Structures are given as structure tokens and as C-alpha cells.
C-alpha positions, 0 to 999 in steps of 0.5 A, spaced: 367 727 902 361 722 904 355 724 908 356 722 915 351 716 917 346 720 920 345 725 914 345 719 909 340 715 913 335 722 913 336 722 906 334 715 905 328 716 909 326 722 905 327 718 899 322 713 902 317 718 904 317 721 897 317 714 893 311 711 890 314 705 888 319 702 892 322 696 891 327 692 896 332 687 893 336 683 898 341 678 898 345 674 903 348 680 907 341 681 910 341 675 914 348 675 917 345 678 923 341 672 924 347 668 924 347 666 917 354 667 913 354 671 907 358 669 901 362 675 898 362 679 905 368 681 909 367 674 913 363 671 907 364 663 905 367 664 899 371 670 901 374 665 907 375 660 902 379 664 897 384 665 903 384 658 905 380 659 912 375 654 914 368 656 913 361 656 917 356 652 915 349 655 914 344 652 919 337 655 917 333 651 922 336 656 928 336 662 924 330 668 926 328 674 922 332 680 925 331 687 926 332 689 918 327 683 916 322 687 921 324 694 918 322 691 911 315 688 914 314 695 917 315 698 910 309 694 908 305 695 914 306 703 912 304 702 905 311 704 902 313 697 900 311 696 893 315 689 892 321 685 895 326 681 891 330 676 894 336 672 892 335 668 899 333 661 900 332 662 908 325 663 909 326 669 913 322 674 909 316 670 910 317 668 917 318 676 919 311 677 916 312 679 908 306 678 904 307 672 899 304 677 893 309 682 895 315 677 895 319 674 889 324 669 892 328 668 885 333 663 888 327 659 891 326 657 899 328 651 903 321 650 906 318 650 899 317 645 893 316 647 886 312 643 880 317 642 874 312 642 869 307 648 871 312 651 877 306 651 882 309 653 889 307 650 895 310 648 902 314 642 903 310 636 906 313 631 903 308 630 896 312 628 890 306 630 885 303 637 883 296 637 885 294 642 879 297 638 873 300 632 876 307 634 874 313 632 879 315 636 885 322 638 887 326 643 891 324 650 889 332 652 891 335 654 884 342 651 884 347 654 879 346 653 872 338 652 873 333 657 870 330 662 875 322 661 876 319 664 870 313 668 874 318 671 880 323 673 874 317 676 870 314 680 876 321 682 879 323 685 872 316 689 872 317 692 878 324 694 877 322 698 871 316 701 875 320 703 881 322 710 883 326 708 889 330 701 888 334 699 895 339 694 895 340 691 901 346 686 903 347 683 896 354 684 892 350 684 885 354 679 881 350 673 881 345 674 874 340 675 872 338 677 879 343 682 879 340 685 873 334 688 877 338 694 879 340 696 872 333 695 869 331 700 875 337 705 873 335 705 866 328 707 868 330 713 871 330 710 878 334 712 885 339 707 887 341 706 894 346 700 896 347 698 903 352 693 903 359 692 906 363 689 900 364 693 894 358 692 888 359 693 881 354 699 881 357 703 887 359 708 882 352 709 879 348 709 886 345 715 888 346 713 895 351 708 898 352 705 905 358 701 907 356 700 914 352 694 917 345 693 915 342 693 922 346 700 923 342 703 917 335 700 915 332 700 922 333 707 923 332 709 916 325 706 917 324 709 924 325 716 921 320 714 915 315 713 921 317 720 924 316 723 917 309 720 915 306 722 922 308 729 920 306 729 913 303 723 911 302 721 904 
């Protein structure tokens, strides 16, 4: 029988307290509470399409970071976040306050352009030529079939291999190579925690599993972590 929610949240908080190299991995599910539909969730874009139902467009301009984005920023401020890997392009992690050096946006960012030659990344102010190498600037968003940015991919693998707690938040873990990160972490002996309402291929090997909404799990777990750190700072 599954542990009740409060006990599982407490366990997650204690594991975060113990962790020396916590890596968080986010997918579209973390942004649903910001009004953006996910893809494979119970009411996701592809789920609805498969049922022949109308789908909601993704209006990035009106979305604001939600409590779960803020909870990850709090992990950063407590010195507990080693690295954040995201499949999202909505810019909500950066807007919430995540440091760019702690973030790999594997699928790009709608507000940024990238040099096709040297992969230099910069805000989209309408320039078409890279200020570093003179290469062509294009949207940083990675479409199906395109290669992921080399530095972000390498950084993600590096941190996944060194993680001692790998927290998946709002991802179905089916889009590779991004979904390879938790497998790499598992092979390195880390604890794997999955918070996602839909099933994932790694549910059977996760050390802790939450099917509840992310907002019911991550913010209270971080609040509990704060309590633990006040009692026993590490």
C-alpha cells in the first residue's frame, strides 16, 4: 500500500535535506498550473487529440511562474539545487528567478535565439547575426528531429551522473534524449523521485512516486525542507 501523501512529502523533504547534489528535471506538467496545457497528461494536447477532442493553444505570453516554479527557486536560495534540467520552452524558470548557470533548457526558450554555428545564446532583440562569430541567429526552440544544444546536453549528462537525488517534475519521460537523464542518474546509483500525474516508463524503478498534482507536492515538500534545515542545517 502506498504511503499517504504527507508521509511521502516528508520523505522527499528528508531526502532533499540529505542530498549533496540534487538535480531537478522538469517537463510541461510543471506549467499547467500557470495555464499552459501539457502534452501527455490526463487533459494534455496529445491526449485530447487522440480522443478526437479540441485542444487548447499554448499562450506563453499570459503565463506566469506558479508556486512550483517558486519552490525550485527556493531550493536554489537554500543552496540545495545543484542543477535544473528542463524540457520546457516557456521561459518560466528564468522569470521565476533561476540562475542561468544552474539551468539547461534542452528544448530551447521562446524568448532567445541561438547561433547556428557556435551555439551562442542571447535574448531575441531582432538581430540576425551572431556577435561572436558572425554566424546566423535563429530561434533557440528545438523542433522534432533537430539536435539538442551541445553544451546544455553535456551539462545535463554531467550533473545527472553526479546526482544523489534526481527529482522528475511534470514529465512523461518519453521524449529522448532528454528522457535519458534519469536513466543515467539511476545507473550512477542515485535516488529517483517522480512527480507526474500520468504514467512514465520509470515508475517501476522510482524510489518515490507521486501521482498527485505538482502544486500539492513540491511547495509543501520545500516548506518541510526549510523546517528541517532550521533544526539541522547542513
